[in-house]
N, C-alpha and C positions, 0 to 999 in steps of 0.2 A: 694870383695869376690872371691874366686877361682871358676873356672868352675867346675861343677859336672863332675866327670870322665866319659868318654864315653868308655866303655870297650867292644864294639861290637866285636864279632868274625869276623876276616877277611873272613872266609869261609861261613858265613851266612848273606844273605841279609835281609834287613828289610821286604821285601815281603815274603821271605821264613819263617821268624820268625812269621809274622802275620798269614800266612796260616797254619803254624803248630799249633798255638794257636786256630785258628778257627776250626781245625780238632780235637780239644780236646786232644791235645798232648802237653807236656811241651817243649817249645823251649829252646835255650841256655840261654835266659833271657826273662823277661816279656816284651811283645811288648808295645810300647808307642805311644799314639796319642796326638797331640796338633794342633788344628786348621784345621782338615780335614773336619769339618762340622760347621754349625752355632750353634751347641749345644755342641761342644767339644773345644771351642776356648778360646780367651783371649781378654779382653777389651784393647783398644789401650793405655790407661793410664798405666795399669799394664804391658803391653808389653814393653813400653819404659823403665820402671823401671827394668824389668827383663834383658833387653839387657845391661843396664848400670851395673847391678850387676854381669853379666857374663863377663864383660870386652869387650863387642862388641861395635863397633862404632855406633854413632847415625845415624838414618835413618828417612826418611819421610815415615811412615808406610802406606801401602796400606790398605784401609778399604774394607773388604769383606762383611760386613753387616752394613749398615748405621744405621738401626733402633736400633741395639744392640751395636753399636760402636765397633765392633770386628775388630782387626787387622788380616791381612793375614800374618802369620809369615814368615820372610825371611829365605832363605835357610841356612845362616850361623848360625842362632839360632837353627833351626831344627837339623842341623848336630851336633852342640855343645851338644844338649841334647840327641841325638840319637833317634830322632823320626822316626818311621818306616813307616808311611803312609802319603800320600799327597792327598789333596782334589781338586776336580773339582767343580767350582761354576758356574752353568748356570746363564745367565743374568735373573734377576727377579726384583721385586719391591724393594728389599733391596739393590741392587747394580747397578741398571741401571736407567738412566734418573732421578736421584735423584736431584731435583732442589729445593733448600731451599730458602724461603723468610722470611724476618723479619716482624713480626707482633706484635701488642699490643692487648691483649685480651680486648674487650670492657667492659666486666663485672668486671674483676679483676684489669685491668690496668697492668697486668704482661706482660713481653716481652718474645716472643718465636721465635724459628725457626719453620716454618711450611712447610710441605711437602705433596703434594697431589699425590697419586700414581696411577698406571695403573688400579687398582681395583675400584677407586673412593673413597678410604679411605683417610682421612686427618689425619696426624700425627703432634704432637707438641713436641718440645724439649725446655726446659727453656734456655733462652739466657742471658748471653753469654757462660756459662760454664756448660750447662746441659750434662749429660752423655748418655741419651737414649731418643729415641722417644717413645711416647705412642699414642694409637689411640684416636683421639679427635672427629672424625665424621665418622659414619658408613653409607654408602650410602643407605642401605635398612632398616635402623632402623626406622620403621614407623608402626603405628597401621593398622590393617586389611591388612597385607601383603598377596598378592595372588601369585599363581603360575605364572600368567601372568606378574606380576611385576618382578619376577625372570627371566622369559624368555626374557623380554625386556631390562634387564640390559646390558650395554655395557661391556661384559666380555673381558678380554685380550686374545690374541691369544697365547696359550701356545705351539702351534706347529710351531711357527715362528723359522726357522732354525738359525736366528741370535743368538738365545739364547745359542747355543752350538758352535758358531764359535771359532776355535782355541783350543777347548778342547781335540780333538783327538791328536793334536801335543803335548799338555801338557802331556797327559797321556802316550804317547809313550816315551817322555823324562823321566818321572818319572820311568816308567818300566825299561828303559835302565840303569838308575842310581841305580836300585835295590830296589825301593820303591813300596809298595802296593798303590793302587789307589782307592779312595773313590769318588763316584758321588752322590751329594746331590739331594734330591727332589726339584722340581722347586718352590714350595710354601708350606706354612704351611699346617698342617693336615686338614682333611675334617671337623672334629668337630671344631677345633680351627679357621680355616679360615672362617667357617660359622659364628662364633661369631664376627669376625671382619667385616663381610659384613652386618649383621643385628643387631649387638649388642648382648652382652652376655645374658642380661636379656630377651630380646625379643626372642632369640633362645630357651632358656630353657622353656619359656612360650609356644612357638610354638610346641616344642617337646611334651609337656604335653597336649596341647589343640587342635593342628591342625597338626598332624604328616604328613599329605599329603603335606602341604606347606614345612615343615622342610625337608621332604624326597625329594622334588623337588630341594631344595637347595643343599642337600648332593649329589644328583645324578648329578647335574651340576658340582659340584666341582670334583667328581670322573671322569666325562667325560673329564674335562680339564686336569687332571693328566694323564689319558690314552692317550690323544692327544699328550702330551709332550713325554711320553715314546715311543709311536709309531713313533715319529719323531726322538728321540734321540738314542734309543738303537740299531737300525740297524747300526748306525754310531759308537757307542762307546762300545757296550757290550763286544767285544773281548779284550778291553784294560782296563777294569774296574774289580776290585776285589770285591768291596762292594758297594751297593746302600743304602743310608740312607733315611728312612721315619720318620716322626715325627707327633705326635698328642697327646696333653696333656689331660689326664683324671683324674689324681690323685690330691688330696689335701694332706696336711700334715698328716691327719689322715684317710681319706676315699677317696671317689671318687666324682667328680663333678656331674656325673649322675650315676644312679644305673647300675649295671652290666646287669640287664634285659633290661633297655632302650638302653644301648650300643649295646647289641646283636640284638635287634629288629630293631634299627633305624640307627646305624652307621656302625656296622661290615659288613653288606652286601655290602656296597659301597666300603669299604676297600678290600673286597674279589675281587671285580671287578678289582681294581688296582693291587693287588698282583698277581692275575691270569695273567694279562697282562704282568707284569714284569717277572714272571716265564716262560711265553711262549717265550718272546723275549730275555731273558738273563738267560737261565737255569743254567749256571755255575757261576753266580754272587751271592754272599752271601747277605742276606737281613737283614738290621739293622733297628730296630724300637725303637724310642725314645718316652718315655712318663714319665713325671715327677710325683713325689708324690707316694702315696700308690696305686699301680696298681696290687698288688698281686692277687686279684680275677680275673683279666683280663689276667694274663699271659698265662693260657691255651688257651685263645682265640687268643692271638698273635701267639702262636705256631701253632694253627690250621690254621690260615691264611697263614702261611708260614714264619713267623718271625724266624730268626735264632740267632739274636744278640739283647740283651736287653740293652738299655741305658736310663737314666744315672746311674741306680742302686742307687736310692735315699735312701741311708742308714739311714738317720735320720728320714724318714717317718715311720709311723706305718706299721708293716707287712713286711718291707723291710730289715730285718736283714740279713746281708751278708751270715752268715753260714747256715741259714735256706734256703735261696734262692739257694745256691750252693747244698745243700743236696737234695732239692726237684726238681730242674730244671737243675742242672749242667750237666746232661747227654745229654740234648737236646739243651740247650741254652748256648751261649757265653755271658759273662758279660763284657760290655765295659763301664768302668767308675767306680764310687764308690770308687776310690782310697783314697780319703780323704773327710772329711765332710766340704763342702764349706759354710755351714750356720753358724757353730759355731767355729770349730777348726781352719780352715784355716784363717779366718779373725781375730779371737780374741785370739787364743791360742799362746803359745810360740813355737819357733822352735822345741824344744824337744817334746812338745805335738803333733805337726804336725807329726814328725817322728813316734811317738808311734801310732798315728791313722793310718798312712799309713801301718805300719807293721801289725796291727790288721786286717785291711781289706785285705791285701795281703795274710795273713795266712788263711783267710776264703775263698777267691775267686780264688786264683791263682793255688793251687795244682791240678795237673792233666791236666793243660792247660785249654783252654776255657775262657781265661781272657785277656783283653787288658786294660792297665792302662790309666786312665784319671780321672779328678776330677768329682765331682757331678755337672754337667752342667758347664757353662763357668766360667773362672777365672775373677772375677769382679775387678772394678777399685780400690777398697780400700784395696785389699789384701796386707799386709806387704811383701815387697820383700824378706826379710829374711825367711819368711815362705814358699815362693815359692821355694827358693833355698833348704831349708830343705826338702821339699816334694820330689824334684828330687834327692837329696842325699839319702834319705831313699829308693827310688826306686832302685837306683844304688847299694845300700848296700844289697838289698834283695837277 
């Protein structure tokens, strides 16, 4: 396959292009992201196929997220596609001290790779050819969990300066080359990380029956996030354009918890985090990721200080692109939603992919305030001809 044409204007840098879109103005072309965060990336299997299709030489891909199997795209592919933003990945449990061991499950007899992380969480991935890790053991998934149990848990030090070693130099190089810079949150969202620590079912029961214990857990996770930002932002804020946060609340049709429960129990802790980031990095734009139908919560994200919504889950109920643009396009930038990754991208024809891209761009891109990416990460089973068609449609827009 031929490379998708890269028709960037010599006079417009990727950073200028992105900032123009973030200011709700139309740039020379729609800005493109691939791999600047752990929610806008590409699985390593698909990455190798895409490189081959674009005529790029084989590489041993660097993995930026071991749990999701995400490749950190190499500069030659990013330049080939005309990607405008580069990501900074602090050291965390998905990319640091990942030591895999081979085990056989005593109950099923199935073989796995096992990984025990800095939070006390154990993850399993089927061996030998599993694609992803999933949580197998949550350290505080226990009956009668108490505030004292939460306080005694050996929490990781998020203010460890090793987590950001070398990131300033990376950011300065990216800026000098004309690219925008994204800095990702050091760990999953407050609600999502709490599920990993105590188990999803246990957390939901706690929120309904013992909100004080659930609140203690949320508060601890917010404290850890603040400790990271208070360490990192004095060193990085002036060389970063966007900071990404993520917390999943949506399902395909509704929300995991009610908007009322979110506002009472989760949102106040996110306010603590957002207030910290706004204080330490007032000129950096704030990106918030939440999958599924989060339409009832969008005003809350805006109130917290969210400026960019990702992934624009266009297949979920209530997330129709034209309606989102109509109702929130004056205050929110939409980052993603360029193609349906649940149905069209994996199962459609290249022409259907192109048609879907054009529909979504027609809804989301006019007037600026839009950055192209898929709905969440590009998965391992995506036909490579559909990926090429997606990028061709973007270039033709």
